[in-house]
DSSP file (Angstrom, degrees, kcal/mol; ACC not computed):
  #  RESIDUE AA STRUCTURE BP1 BP2  ACC     N-H-->O    O-->H-N    N-H-->O    O-->H-N    TCO  KAPPA ALPHA  PHI   PSI    X-CA   Y-CA   Z-CA
    1    1 A M              0   0    0      0, 0.0     2,-0.2     0, 0.0     0, 0.0   0.000 360.0 360.0 360.0 136.3   52.8    6.9  -22.6
    2    2 A R        -     0   0    0      1,-0.0     2,-0.5     0, 0.0     0, 0.0  -0.491 360.0-145.9 -75.8 139.6   54.0    8.7  -25.7
    3    3 A T        -     0   0    0     -2,-0.2     2,-0.1     3,-0.0    -1,-0.0  -0.934  17.4-139.5-103.7 126.0   53.5    7.1  -29.1
    4    4 A F    >>  -     0   0    0     -2,-0.5     3,-1.1     1,-0.1     4,-0.6  -0.481  21.7-111.2 -84.8 157.4   56.2    7.9  -31.6
    5    5 A S  H >> S+     0   0    0      1,-0.3     3,-1.2     2,-0.2     4,-0.5   0.840 114.4  58.6 -59.9 -36.4   55.5    8.6  -35.2
    6    6 A F  H >4 S+     0   0    0      1,-0.3     3,-1.1     2,-0.2    -1,-0.3   0.832  96.9  62.7 -64.1 -29.4   57.1    5.4  -36.5
    7    7 A E  H <4 S+     0   0    0     -3,-1.1    -1,-0.3     1,-0.3    -2,-0.2   0.721  99.8  55.0 -67.6 -20.0   54.7    3.4  -34.4
    8    8 A K  H << S+     0   0    0     -3,-1.2     2,-0.4    -4,-0.6    -1,-0.3   0.609  84.4 103.2 -86.5 -13.7   51.8    4.8  -36.4
    9    9 A L    <X  -     0   0    0     -3,-1.1     4,-2.2    -4,-0.5     3,-0.3  -0.561  65.2-147.8 -75.6 126.8   53.2    3.7  -39.7
   10   10 A N  H  > S+     0   0    0     -2,-0.4     4,-2.6     1,-0.2     5,-0.2   0.871  99.3  57.1 -58.9 -36.9   51.6    0.6  -41.2
   11   11 A V  H  > S+     0   0    0      1,-0.2     4,-1.9     2,-0.2    -1,-0.2   0.873 107.6  46.8 -65.7 -35.9   54.9   -0.4  -42.8
   12   12 A W  H  > S+     0   0    0     -3,-0.3     4,-2.3    -6,-0.3    -1,-0.2   0.919 111.4  51.7 -69.4 -42.5   56.6   -0.4  -39.4
   13   13 A Q  H  X S+     0   0    0     -4,-2.2     4,-1.9     1,-0.2    -2,-0.2   0.905 111.9  46.7 -60.2 -41.9   53.7   -2.4  -37.8
   14   14 A K  H  X S+     0   0    0     -4,-2.6     4,-2.3     2,-0.2    -1,-0.2   0.872 110.6  52.0 -68.7 -36.6   54.0   -5.0  -40.6
   15   15 A S  H  X S+     0   0    0     -4,-1.9     4,-2.2    -5,-0.2    -2,-0.2   0.862 107.8  53.3 -67.7 -33.5   57.7   -5.2  -40.3
   16   16 A R  H  X S+     0   0    0     -4,-2.3     4,-1.9     2,-0.2    -2,-0.2   0.929 109.6  47.4 -63.8 -45.4   57.3   -5.7  -36.6
   17   17 A E  H  X S+     0   0    0     -4,-1.9     4,-2.1     1,-0.2    -2,-0.2   0.892 111.1  52.0 -62.5 -40.0   54.9   -8.6  -37.3
   18   18 A L  H  X S+     0   0    0     -4,-2.3     4,-2.8     2,-0.2    -1,-0.2   0.899 106.1  53.8 -63.8 -40.6   57.4  -10.0  -39.8
   19   19 A T  H  X S+     0   0    0     -4,-2.2     4,-2.4     1,-0.2    -1,-0.2   0.911 108.1  49.8 -60.8 -42.8   60.2   -9.9  -37.3
   20   20 A V  H  X S+     0   0    0     -4,-1.9     4,-2.1     1,-0.2    -1,-0.2   0.907 111.7  49.1 -61.7 -41.6   58.1  -11.9  -34.8
   21   21 A A  H  X S+     0   0    0     -4,-2.1     4,-2.7     2,-0.2    -2,-0.2   0.904 109.5  51.7 -65.0 -41.4   57.4  -14.5  -37.6
   22   22 A I  H  X S+     0   0    0     -4,-2.8     4,-2.9     1,-0.2     5,-0.2   0.921 109.9  49.2 -61.7 -44.4   61.1  -14.7  -38.5
   23   23 A Y  H  X S+     0   0    0     -4,-2.4     4,-1.1     1,-0.2    -1,-0.2   0.918 112.4  48.6 -60.8 -42.9   62.1  -15.4  -34.9
   24   24 A S  H  < S+     0   0    0     -4,-2.1     4,-0.4     1,-0.2     3,-0.2   0.923 115.0  43.8 -63.8 -45.0   59.4  -18.0  -34.6
   25   25 A I  H >< S+     0   0    0     -4,-2.7     3,-1.4     1,-0.2    -2,-0.2   0.917 111.8  51.9 -68.2 -43.6   60.4  -19.8  -37.8
   26   26 A T  H >< S+     0   0    0     -4,-2.9     3,-1.3     1,-0.3    -1,-0.2   0.682  93.4  73.3 -72.9 -15.5   64.2  -19.6  -37.2
   27   27 A K  T 3< S+     0   0    0     -4,-1.1    -1,-0.3     1,-0.2    -2,-0.2   0.794  96.9  52.2 -61.0 -26.2   63.8  -21.2  -33.7
   28   28 A Q  T <  S+     0   0    0     -3,-1.4    -1,-0.2    -4,-0.4    -2,-0.2   0.428  85.5 111.4 -92.9   0.1   63.1  -24.4  -35.6
   29   29 A F  S <  S-     0   0    0     -3,-1.3     5,-0.1     1,-0.1    61,-0.0  -0.327  84.6 -81.9 -68.8 156.9   66.3  -24.2  -37.7
   30   30 A P    >   -     0   0    0      0, 0.0     3,-2.1     0, 0.0     4,-0.2  -0.248  40.5-114.8 -57.2 148.6   69.0  -26.7  -37.1
   31   31 A E  G >  S+     0   0    0      1,-0.3     3,-1.9     2,-0.2     4,-0.2   0.826 114.1  63.7 -56.9 -34.6   71.3  -25.9  -34.1
   32   32 A E  G 3  S+     0   0    0      1,-0.3     3,-0.4     2,-0.1    -1,-0.3   0.651  96.5  60.2 -68.1 -11.7   74.3  -25.5  -36.4
   33   33 A E  G X >S+     0   0    0     -3,-2.1     3,-1.2     1,-0.2     5,-1.1   0.388  72.5 103.3 -92.2   2.9   72.5  -22.5  -38.1
   34   34 A C  T < 5S+     0   0    0     -3,-1.9    -1,-0.2     1,-0.3    -2,-0.1   0.869  94.9  26.7 -53.5 -40.8   72.3  -20.6  -34.8
   35   35 A F  T 3 5S+     0   0    0     -3,-0.4    -1,-0.3    -4,-0.2    -2,-0.1   0.276 125.3  53.3-107.0  10.2   75.1  -18.3  -35.8
   36   36 A G  T <>5S-     0   0    0     -3,-1.2     4,-2.3     3,-0.1     5,-0.2   0.406 120.2 -10.9-108.5-116.5   74.6  -18.6  -39.6
   37   37 A L  H  >5S+     0   0    0      1,-0.2     4,-2.6     2,-0.2     5,-0.2   0.860 131.5  55.9 -60.5 -39.9   71.4  -18.1  -41.6
   38   38 A S  H  ><S+     0   0    0     -5,-1.1     4,-2.0     1,-0.2    -1,-0.2   0.941 110.7  43.8 -58.8 -49.5   69.2  -17.9  -38.6
   39   39 A S  H  > S+     0   0    0     -6,-0.8     4,-2.3     1,-0.2    -1,-0.2   0.902 113.9  50.9 -63.4 -42.2   71.1  -15.1  -37.0
   40   40 A Q  H  X S+     0   0    0     -4,-2.3     4,-2.3     1,-0.2    -2,-0.2   0.896 109.5  50.0 -64.9 -40.9   71.4  -13.2  -40.3
   41   41 A M  H  X S+     0   0    0     -4,-2.6     4,-2.3     2,-0.2    -1,-0.2   0.902 111.1  49.4 -64.7 -40.9   67.7  -13.4  -41.0
   42   42 A R  H  X S+     0   0    0     -4,-2.0     4,-2.4    -5,-0.2    -2,-0.2   0.913 110.5  50.3 -64.4 -42.3   66.9  -12.1  -37.5
   43   43 A R  H  X S+     0   0    0     -4,-2.3     4,-2.5     2,-0.2    -2,-0.2   0.901 111.1  49.0 -63.9 -40.7   69.4   -9.2  -38.0
   44   44 A C  H  X S+     0   0    0     -4,-2.3     4,-2.2     2,-0.2    -2,-0.2   0.925 111.0  49.5 -64.0 -44.3   67.8   -8.3  -41.3
   45   45 A A  H  X S+     0   0    0     -4,-2.3     4,-1.4     1,-0.2    -2,-0.2   0.917 113.6  46.1 -62.1 -42.9   64.3   -8.4  -39.9
   46   46 A I  H  X S+     0   0    0     -4,-2.4     4,-2.5     1,-0.2    -1,-0.2   0.911 110.9  53.3 -64.7 -41.8   65.3   -6.2  -37.0
   47   47 A S  H  X S+     0   0    0     -4,-2.5     4,-2.5     1,-0.2     5,-0.3   0.863 102.2  60.1 -61.3 -37.6   67.2   -3.8  -39.3
   48   48 A L  H  X S+     0   0    0     -4,-2.2     4,-1.4     1,-0.2    -1,-0.2   0.962 113.9  33.2 -55.8 -57.3   64.1   -3.4  -41.5
   49   49 A G  H  X S+     0   0    0     -4,-1.4     4,-2.4   -34,-0.2    -1,-0.2   0.858 116.2  57.3 -69.5 -35.7   62.0   -2.0  -38.7
   50   50 A S  H  X S+     0   0    0     -4,-2.5     4,-2.9     1,-0.2    -1,-0.2   0.885 106.6  48.2 -65.3 -39.2   64.8   -0.2  -37.0
   51   51 A N  H  X S+     0   0    0     -4,-2.5     4,-2.2     2,-0.2    -1,-0.2   0.850 109.6  52.6 -72.0 -33.1   65.7    1.8  -40.1
   52   52 A I  H  X S+     0   0    0     -4,-1.4     4,-1.2    -5,-0.3    -2,-0.2   0.949 113.6  44.7 -61.3 -47.4   62.1    2.8  -40.5
   53   53 A A  H >X S+     0   0    0     -4,-2.4     4,-0.6     1,-0.2     3,-0.6   0.937 113.3  48.9 -62.6 -48.1   62.0    4.0  -37.0
   54   54 A E  H >< S+     0   0    0     -4,-2.9     3,-1.3     1,-0.2     4,-0.3   0.883 105.6  58.8 -62.0 -38.2   65.4    5.8  -37.2
   55   55 A G  H >< S+     0   0    0     -4,-2.2     3,-1.5     1,-0.3    -1,-0.2   0.831  96.6  61.2 -61.3 -32.6   64.4    7.5  -40.4
   56   56 A T  H << S+     0   0    0     -4,-1.2    -1,-0.3    -3,-0.6    -2,-0.2   0.718  98.5  59.1 -68.8 -17.7   61.4    9.2  -38.7
   57   57 A G  T << S+     0   0    0     -3,-1.3    -1,-0.3    -4,-0.6    -2,-0.2   0.488  85.0 100.9 -87.9  -2.5   63.7   10.9  -36.3
   58   58 A R    <   -     0   0    0     -3,-1.5     6,-0.0    -4,-0.3    -3,-0.0  -0.512  66.7-142.2 -83.9 153.5   65.6   12.7  -39.1
   59   59 A H  S    S+     0   0    0     -2,-0.2     2,-0.3     4,-0.0    -1,-0.1   0.800  77.0  57.7 -89.9 -30.5   64.9   16.3  -39.9
   60   60 A T  S  > S-     0   0    0      1,-0.1     4,-2.3     0, 0.0     5,-0.2  -0.752  76.7-129.8-103.8 151.6   65.1   16.4  -43.7
   61   61 A N  H  > S+     0   0    0     -2,-0.3     4,-2.7     1,-0.2     5,-0.2   0.833 110.4  58.4 -64.2 -31.3   63.0   14.4  -46.1
   62   62 A K  H  > S+     0   0    0      2,-0.2     4,-1.7     1,-0.2    -1,-0.2   0.917 108.3  45.1 -64.5 -42.2   66.3   13.4  -47.9
   63   63 A D  H  > S+     0   0    0      2,-0.2     4,-1.6     1,-0.2    -2,-0.2   0.907 112.7  50.9 -66.3 -41.6   67.6   11.9  -44.7
   64   64 A K  H  X S+     0   0    0     -4,-2.3     4,-1.8     1,-0.2    -2,-0.2   0.926 109.7  50.9 -60.0 -44.3   64.3   10.2  -44.0
   65   65 A A  H  X S+     0   0    0     -4,-2.7     4,-2.4     1,-0.2    -1,-0.2   0.854 104.2  58.4 -62.9 -35.2   64.3    8.7  -47.5
   66   66 A R  H  X S+     0   0    0     -4,-1.7     4,-2.0     1,-0.2    -1,-0.2   0.913 107.6  45.6 -62.2 -42.5   67.9    7.4  -47.0
   67   67 A F  H  X S+     0   0    0     -4,-1.6     4,-2.3     2,-0.2    -1,-0.2   0.844 111.0  53.1 -71.1 -32.2   66.8    5.3  -44.0
   68   68 A T  H  X S+     0   0    0     -4,-1.8     4,-2.2     2,-0.2    -2,-0.2   0.897 108.4  51.5 -64.9 -39.5   63.8    4.1  -45.9
   69   69 A E  H  X S+     0   0    0     -4,-2.4     4,-2.0     2,-0.2    -2,-0.2   0.893 109.1  49.4 -63.1 -41.3   66.2    3.1  -48.7
   70   70 A I  H  X S+     0   0    0     -4,-2.0     4,-2.1     2,-0.2    -2,-0.2   0.908 109.7  51.5 -64.6 -42.1   68.3    1.2  -46.2
   71   71 A A  H  X S+     0   0    0     -4,-2.3     4,-2.0     1,-0.2    -2,-0.2   0.896 107.6  53.5 -61.1 -39.9   65.2   -0.6  -44.8
   72   72 A Y  H  X S+     0   0    0     -4,-2.2     4,-2.1     1,-0.2    -1,-0.2   0.919 107.6  50.7 -60.4 -44.4   64.3   -1.6  -48.4
   73   73 A G  H  X S+     0   0    0     -4,-2.0     4,-2.3     1,-0.2    -1,-0.2   0.892 108.3  51.8 -61.1 -40.5   67.7   -3.1  -48.8
   74   74 A S  H  X S+     0   0    0     -4,-2.1     4,-2.4     1,-0.2    -1,-0.2   0.875 107.9  53.1 -63.7 -36.8   67.3   -5.1  -45.6
   75   75 A G  H  X S+     0   0    0     -4,-2.0     4,-2.2     2,-0.2    -2,-0.2   0.903 109.6  47.3 -64.7 -41.5   64.0   -6.4  -46.9
   76   76 A L  H  X S+     0   0    0     -4,-2.1     4,-2.2     2,-0.2    -2,-0.2   0.891 111.2  51.7 -66.0 -38.9   65.6   -7.6  -50.1
   77   77 A E  H  X S+     0   0    0     -4,-2.3     4,-2.0     1,-0.2    -2,-0.2   0.913 110.0  49.2 -62.3 -42.7   68.4   -9.2  -48.2
   78   78 A L  H  X S+     0   0    0     -4,-2.4     4,-2.3     2,-0.2    -2,-0.2   0.890 108.0  54.0 -65.0 -39.3   65.8  -11.0  -46.0
   79   79 A L  H  X S+     0   0    0     -4,-2.2     4,-2.3     1,-0.2    -2,-0.2   0.929 107.4  51.1 -59.8 -44.6   63.9  -12.2  -49.1
   80   80 A N  H  X S+     0   0    0     -4,-2.2     4,-2.4     1,-0.2    -1,-0.2   0.910 110.5  49.1 -57.8 -42.9   67.1  -13.7  -50.4
   81   81 A Q  H  X S+     0   0    0     -4,-2.0     4,-2.4     2,-0.2    -1,-0.2   0.842 108.4  52.9 -68.8 -33.5   67.7  -15.5  -47.1
   82   82 A C  H  X S+     0   0    0     -4,-2.3     4,-2.0     2,-0.2    -1,-0.2   0.913 109.3  49.6 -65.7 -42.0   64.1  -16.8  -47.2
   83   83 A I  H  X S+     0   0    0     -4,-2.3     4,-2.7     1,-0.2    -2,-0.2   0.935 112.6  47.1 -61.0 -46.6   64.7  -18.2  -50.7
   84   84 A L  H  X S+     0   0    0     -4,-2.4     4,-2.3     1,-0.2     6,-0.2   0.894 108.6  55.1 -62.3 -39.9   67.9  -19.9  -49.5
   85   85 A S  H  <>S+     0   0    0     -4,-2.4     5,-2.8     1,-0.2     6,-1.0   0.887 110.8  45.6 -60.9 -38.7   66.2  -21.2  -46.4
   86   86 A F  H ><5S+     0   0    0     -4,-2.0     3,-1.7     4,-0.2    -2,-0.2   0.935 110.9  52.3 -68.0 -46.2   63.6  -22.9  -48.7
   87   87 A D  H 3<5S+     0   0    0     -4,-2.7    -2,-0.2     1,-0.3    -1,-0.2   0.847 110.6  49.1 -57.8 -34.4   66.3  -24.2  -51.0
   88   88 A L  T 3<5S-     0   0    0     -4,-2.3    -1,-0.3    -5,-0.2    -2,-0.2   0.416 116.7-114.2 -87.6   1.5   68.1  -25.7  -48.1
   89   89 A G  T < 5S+     0   0    0     -3,-1.7    -3,-0.2     2,-0.2    -2,-0.1   0.699  82.5 121.0  76.7  20.0   64.9  -27.4  -46.8
   90   90 A M  S   <S+     0   0    0     -5,-2.8     2,-0.3    -6,-0.2    -4,-0.2   0.707  74.5  34.0 -89.3 -21.0   64.8  -25.3  -43.6
   91   91 A I  S    S-     0   0    0     -6,-1.0    -2,-0.2    -9,-0.1    -1,-0.1  -0.948  85.2-115.8-129.9 155.4   61.4  -23.8  -44.3
   92   92 A T     >  -     0   0    0     -2,-0.3     4,-2.7     1,-0.1     5,-0.2  -0.311  30.6-106.4 -81.5 167.7   58.3  -25.2  -46.0
   93   93 A Q  H  > S+     0   0    0      1,-0.2     4,-2.9     2,-0.2     5,-0.2   0.907 122.8  52.7 -58.2 -42.6   56.8  -24.0  -49.2
   94   94 A E  H  > S+     0   0    0      2,-0.2     4,-2.3     1,-0.2    -1,-0.2   0.915 110.4  46.1 -62.0 -44.8   53.9  -22.6  -47.2
   95   95 A Q  H  > S+     0   0    0      2,-0.2     4,-2.8     1,-0.2     5,-0.3   0.923 113.6  50.0 -63.5 -43.9   56.3  -20.6  -44.9
   96   96 A H  H  X S+     0   0    0     -4,-2.7     4,-2.8     1,-0.2     5,-0.2   0.942 112.1  46.8 -58.6 -49.2   58.3  -19.4  -47.9
   97   97 A D  H  X S+     0   0    0     -4,-2.9     4,-2.2     1,-0.2    -1,-0.2   0.889 113.6  48.6 -63.1 -39.9   55.2  -18.2  -49.7
   98   98 A S  H  X S+     0   0    0     -4,-2.3     4,-2.4    -5,-0.2    -1,-0.2   0.937 114.0  45.0 -65.3 -47.9   53.9  -16.5  -46.6
   99   99 A L  H  X S+     0   0    0     -4,-2.8     4,-2.8     1,-0.2     5,-0.2   0.904 113.2  51.2 -63.5 -40.9   57.2  -14.7  -45.9
  100  100 A R  H  X S+     0   0    0     -4,-2.8     4,-2.6    -5,-0.3    -1,-0.2   0.909 110.2  49.0 -63.5 -41.8   57.5  -13.7  -49.5
  101  101 A A  H  X S+     0   0    0     -4,-2.2     4,-2.1    -5,-0.2    -2,-0.2   0.922 112.6  47.8 -63.7 -44.2   54.0  -12.3  -49.6
  102  102 A E  H  X S+     0   0    0     -4,-2.4     4,-2.4     1,-0.2    -2,-0.2   0.927 114.1  46.7 -62.1 -45.1   54.6  -10.3  -46.4
  103  103 A L  H  X S+     0   0    0     -4,-2.8     4,-3.1     2,-0.2     5,-0.2   0.892 109.2  54.3 -65.5 -39.6   58.0   -9.0  -47.7
  104  104 A T  H  X S+     0   0    0     -4,-2.6     4,-2.0    -5,-0.2    -1,-0.2   0.914 110.9  46.4 -60.2 -42.8   56.5   -8.1  -51.1
  105  105 A E  H  X S+     0   0    0     -4,-2.1     4,-2.2     2,-0.2    -2,-0.2   0.925 113.9  47.5 -65.0 -45.3   53.8   -6.0  -49.3
  106  106 A I  H  X S+     0   0    0     -4,-2.4     4,-2.6     1,-0.2    -2,-0.2   0.911 111.3  51.0 -63.4 -42.9   56.4   -4.3  -47.0
  107  107 A L  H  X S+     0   0    0     -4,-3.1     4,-2.2     1,-0.2    -1,-0.2   0.890 109.7  50.1 -63.6 -39.2   58.7   -3.6  -49.9
  108  108 A A  H  X S+     0   0    0     -4,-2.0     4,-2.1    -5,-0.2    -1,-0.2   0.904 111.6  48.7 -64.6 -40.8   55.9   -2.0  -51.9
  109  109 A M  H  X S+     0   0    0     -4,-2.2     4,-2.5     2,-0.2    -2,-0.2   0.901 110.9  50.1 -65.1 -41.0   54.9    0.1  -48.9
  110  110 A L  H  X S+     0   0    0     -4,-2.6     4,-2.8     2,-0.2    -2,-0.2   0.888 108.0  53.6 -65.0 -38.4   58.6    1.2  -48.4
  111  111 A D  H  X S+     0   0    0     -4,-2.2     4,-2.3     2,-0.2    -2,-0.2   0.924 110.8  46.2 -61.5 -44.2   58.8    2.1  -52.1
  112  112 A G  H  X S+     0   0    0     -4,-2.1     4,-2.3     2,-0.2    -2,-0.2   0.902 113.0  49.4 -64.0 -41.8   55.7    4.4  -51.7
  113  113 A L  H  X S+     0   0    0     -4,-2.5     4,-2.3     2,-0.2    -2,-0.2   0.921 110.4  51.1 -62.8 -44.2   57.1    5.9  -48.5
  114  114 A Y  H  X S+     0   0    0     -4,-2.8     4,-2.1     1,-0.2    -2,-0.2   0.926 110.9  47.6 -58.8 -48.0   60.4    6.6  -50.2
  115  115 A K  H  X S+     0   0    0     -4,-2.3     4,-1.7     1,-0.2    -1,-0.2   0.897 112.2  49.4 -62.8 -41.2   58.8    8.3  -53.2
  116  116 A S  H  < S+     0   0    0     -4,-2.3     4,-0.5     1,-0.2    -1,-0.2   0.870 109.5  52.3 -67.7 -34.9   56.6   10.4  -50.9
  117  117 A Q  H >< S+     0   0    0     -4,-2.3     3,-0.6     1,-0.2    -1,-0.2   0.889 111.5  46.1 -67.0 -38.6   59.6   11.4  -48.8
  118  118 A L  H 3< S+     0   0    0     -4,-2.1    -1,-0.2     1,-0.2    -2,-0.2   0.800 113.5  49.2 -73.8 -28.0   61.5   12.5  -51.9
  119  119 A N  T 3<        0   0    0     -4,-1.7    -1,-0.2     1,-0.2    -2,-0.2   0.429 360.0 360.0 -91.8   0.7   58.5   14.4  -53.4
  120  120 A S    <         0   0    0     -3,-0.6    -1,-0.2    -4,-0.5    -2,-0.1   0.458 360.0 360.0 -89.4 360.0   57.7   16.3  -50.2
């Protein structure tokens, strides 16, 4: 079976792990949040990894960087939603801190990837 280049990226691997964590955490959200914050958080987490993957399929570094930039935006959006989830009492302090730490690491990795793509 072929391994695609995005699968080798540590930032994609970490975003994949984060997506699994988001799904696990949002399963415990109140039922009325099924189509609200829970759904939005899941979409952002999926978007994060999906844009990393899609960017690797682009031919120019400028195009690759654009998808990395979009993934970065999705990560910031997800961070905002994690903060709101904590404010609303849907996640614990421990969950918030863990998600924030994971997102901070992923965002730093995306920033480095973006800079390297623009400088290549």
